[in-house]
VEXKE-336207 format. One record per residue: z, y, x of N, C-alpha, C in turn. Coordinates in pm, whole numbers, plus 50000, padded with zeros to 5 digits. Each point is the difference from the previous one (the first is absolute). Layout:
N
ZYXZYXZYX ...
This chain:
222
778046351343096500815006850100500815011449939 499645004449880500635011649943501484997849972 500414987649974501394997349966500864996650120 499384999550118500754996750120500545012650067 501174999150058500545010950081500114994950143 499075004150082499874994850135500505010450100 500754995550098500485008850106499094998450122 499335010750037499184999850120500835005350116 500084992250106500835003650114499135005750111 500355012150045499275006950107500865000250125 499374998150116500724999850127500795012950021 501274998850040500835011950030499445008850111 499064994850079499375008150104499255011949941 499664999349871499125009949941500735011549931 501324999549998500735010849935501355002050068 500625011649973501345002750049501034994649901 499785002949872500824994749892499084993849897 500324988249952499144992949905499825008249873 498795004749972499805008349881500224992649869 499894986850002500214992449877501484998649966 500885004350089501434998249980500635010949914 499275011049976500565011149923498965005449901 500495006849900499115006449903499155010750068 500635007950090499255010250072498914993850086 500324989250068499014993450084498814995149921 500274993949884498904995349915499185011749948 500665011249973499285012049955499135005550111 500504999450123499205004350115498724991850009 500134986949984498834991250008499025002949887 500475000149877499105001749886499325013750002 500765010450035499435013550000499065002150118 500334994250115499115001350115498664993349974 500004988849930498744993449963499165009249913 500635006049901499285009149911499455012050077 500805005550092499595012150072498924997250104 500134988950073498974996750100498684997349930 500064993149886498784997549923499375013049953 500835009549959499505012749948499565009650110 500815001350105499765010350102499224994950121 500074987050028499514994650126501114999950102 499934991150098501084998350095500205012550087 498915006450040500115011750087500775011349933 499785002249873500645011149929501394996649948 500344987450001501324995749954501055002950107 501135005849960501115002550093501324996249935 501004997650084501334997149947500585012249928 499625011950042500485012049932499495000449857 498714997349983499424999649865500634988849917 500244988650065500634988849931501405003749954 500765006750087501355004149965500025009249878 499085009549998499905009149885499704992249873 499084990550010499574992349883501134991649942 500834994250087501074991249951501305007649979 499995013150027501215007949980501094997050099 499614997850125500974996750104499625007450128 500905000150095499715006350129499034991650081 499175006750081499104993050092500804990750091 501185004250039500834991950090500394986749938 500094999549867500374987449935498914989550016 498755004450009498884990750022500084994250140 500395008550097500114995550138501144990050020 500894999049904501044989750011499444986149974 498814999449941499354987249971498864996950097 499235010450038498844998050087499975010950107 499684996050124500025009850108498795009249999 498934996149931498785008149995499144995449883 499025008149966499104995849892499094988550046 499774998950130499284988350051500794987349973 501315000350024500854988349974499984996649851 499995010249915499934997749856498694993249963 498895004750058498704993949971499984985450043 500554997150118500064986150046500844991549904 501105005649953500834993049902499194996849873 499275009849948499214997949879498934989250022 499385000250117499004989850032500644986350006 501174999050064500704987350009500414995149861 500465009249917500374996249863498794994449926 498885006850013498784995649931499604985950042 499984997450130499564986850046501034989349969 501275003649993501024990449956499784996449853 499625010049922499694997549859498764991249985 498975002550078498804991549998500364985850040 500864998550100500414986650042500744992949888 500885007249931500694994249886499014995249894 498955008049973498994996049902499254987550046 499704999450128499304988250054500854987449983 501285001050037500894988449990500184995949855 500225009849914500214997249857498784993349938 498815005550028498774995249938499644986050048 500234997150128499574987250057501134989750013 501145002849941501174991450021499804985649953 499234998049894499784986449947498564995450015 499275006250092498594996750021499874991350124 499314988949986499804991050115498625001650064 499025004349923498635001150051499855012050091 499624998050126499775011450091498945009649949 498954994849935498945008649948500525009249891 500844994649913500575008349893500985010250059 500814995750095500945009250064499275011550068 498884996750068499245010450068499365009449899 499464994649893499405008449896501035009349939 501194994949974501085008349946500375011150098 500064996550128500385009750103498975011350009 498734996550001498955010250007500065009149877 500284994049885500145007949877501125010250016 501144995650049501155009050016499715011150100 499314996650108499715009950104498985010549958 499104996449909498855008649972499995005849859 500864995249912499965004749861500585014149988 499695006649890500585013049971501464998149963 500875007950059501444998249983500495007249875 500884993449927500685006049887501504999550026 500755008049927501435000950024500714987149961 500954996050084500794987849981501385004349950 500324996549876501265004549941501244993250057 499804990550090501164993650064500705009450098 499325011050037500575009450097499975014049939 501095004049940500015012049916499835013050080 500395000250127499985012650073498735001850085 499104990449998498755001050077498814998649905 499115009950007498754999249927498964993950093 499724987249983499114992950092498575005049993 499605005149884498645005449987499825012150090 500985009249998499945011650088500154995950146 500884990550025500224995450137498744993850058 499284992649918498744994350045499015010850040 499965010949925499115011050035500395006150134 501305000650027500485004950130499594990550111 500154987149977499604990050100498525001650033 499185001749898498565001450020499675012850077 500625011049964499635013050056500745003750128 501244995050014500875005450105500534989850101 499924987149973500734990450083499544999850145 498735002750025499514999750139500715010650085 500525010649936500705010550074501324994950056 500504989149945501264994550049499824993050134 498874993250019499854992350123498935005250095 499275010449961499105006750095500775011150070 500994996050077500855009550072500184995250144 500485009150084500264996550140501184990450014 500844999349898501204991750008499814986249939 498784996449967499754987649927500564987850072 499834999250131500454988150073501514998649996 500705011150020501464999749996500494996849859 499355005749900500394997449862499714985549961 498904994950050499674986049973501054990750060 500465003350121501064992050065501285000149917 500265011049932501205001049916499844992849865 498794995649971499794992749876499615008649882 499495012250026499665009049891498924994449907 499114991950053498844995649922500004984949972 501174994150012500064985349991499674994949860 500285007849895499694994949866498494999349980 499285010150046498544999749990499454988150080 500494998250121499544988950083500364986649938 501154999549933500434987549937499084996349882 499575010249924499064997549891498694994650054 499505006250108498754995550060500134985650050 501114996950063500214986450050500104990049886 500705003749894500184990949887498644996049941 499135009849984498694997049941499094993450103 500155003650127499234993350106500314985150003 501254996549977500394985949997499314992749886 499815006949888499294993849887498534998250034 499425009950068498614998850045499844987450085 500954997650090499934988250087500264987149924 500725000749890500134988249914498654996349940 499235010249963498684997749943499044995050107 500025006450117499124996150109500765001150133 500594989050046500805000350123499215003950125 498704999649993499185003250117499535014550001 500355007649898499565013949996500685008050112 499215007550077500495006450122500745013249978 499715006949892500425014049990500805003049874 501044992549968500715002249873500685013649990 500655004550109500695012949994499015011649990 498914999050074498975010249993499415000849860 499794988649940499424999649865500945006449899 501264996150003500955004949901500245014950015 500205004750123500235014450019498755008049964 498824994350022498765006749960499895001049849 500394989649931500005000349853500945010849949 501205000650055500995009949955499495014150022 499635003150124499585013750031498695003449931 499114990349994498725002549933500165002749852 500844992349934500245002249858500615013649975 500895004250089500595013449987498935010950014 499114998250096498915009650016499135000549874 499714988549943499144999649881500695006649881 501314998149986500745006949894499925015150020 500185004450123499945014350031498605005549974 498994992950049498635004449978499675000849851 500474990349924499674999749857500535012349927 501095005750052500595011949938499375012950051 499625000250128499615012650063498585000250055 499494988650045498654999350057499264988149938 499765000549870499494988149930498654994950047 499205008650065498704995450048500134990350117 501214998950057500224990750112500464986249953 500114998049872500484987249950499164995649881 500314988249947499264994649885500944996949884 501065007849990500964997949892499375004149867 500184991449900499525002849866501164997949903 500165009149908501104999449906499974987049921 501164993349997500134987949921499524987350067 499485000950124499454988150065500854994750114 501045007250041500914995350104499254995950126 499055008350040499094996250108500684998750136 501075007450024500684999050129500634986150017 500694995449897500574986550005498904989650014 498955001449922498894990350003499334999850137 499795011850058499345000650131500814993050108 501305003150008500804994350108500304985249976 500094995949876500154985749972498784992450049 498835005449971498744993850045499895000550151 500345011250060499905001550145500874989950073 501244998549957500914990650065499504985849983 499604996649879499544986449974498814996350088 499045008950011498804997250080500285000250150 500965008450041500295001550143500714987850057 500894993949924500824989150056499404986249977 498834999249935499384987049977499574993750133 
């Protein structure tokens, strides 16, 4: 994937001006990822971002109406990137079992930076997804935002893998519940492994999170 230059398309509902269309916009994205990872979402502000990129706070508002909208954009970008990885990895695979195994690997593995996207550090973005993404949809406006399609990329990833689960076992009753549980659970385990290690069984060099969820899915859908 390192030699590919892939364009990830994000719904215009999520921004005022497409940040990928300008150098400033791309700088806003890359720097906001670094700052949210460093400061946390609550302490991150457009004013601080403006100072960091050497621009006015108002210039950031030309791209996003609020920092909540920016967070939703970053989440959508992340899940679009995961979807691209799923499609790329399984494009020539016919076996549903292999496709499902690949999908679980992608959902649960430790993320490293993808050089196909020069302005996004996926490793830092993954840490934001793990620590901050629930703040995007645990809001009073979730239903209205869902109607606008704010979370469609995440839902599309869940559906894509749920369809593979049903290829493996067409009679399985709970494919969406299983896949979303794997995603959120793996994120919790990554977080616990860094901050609350007694709540998990992660061991260095053993890739236990991937192994656990691969085993869990396999046993659950039999």
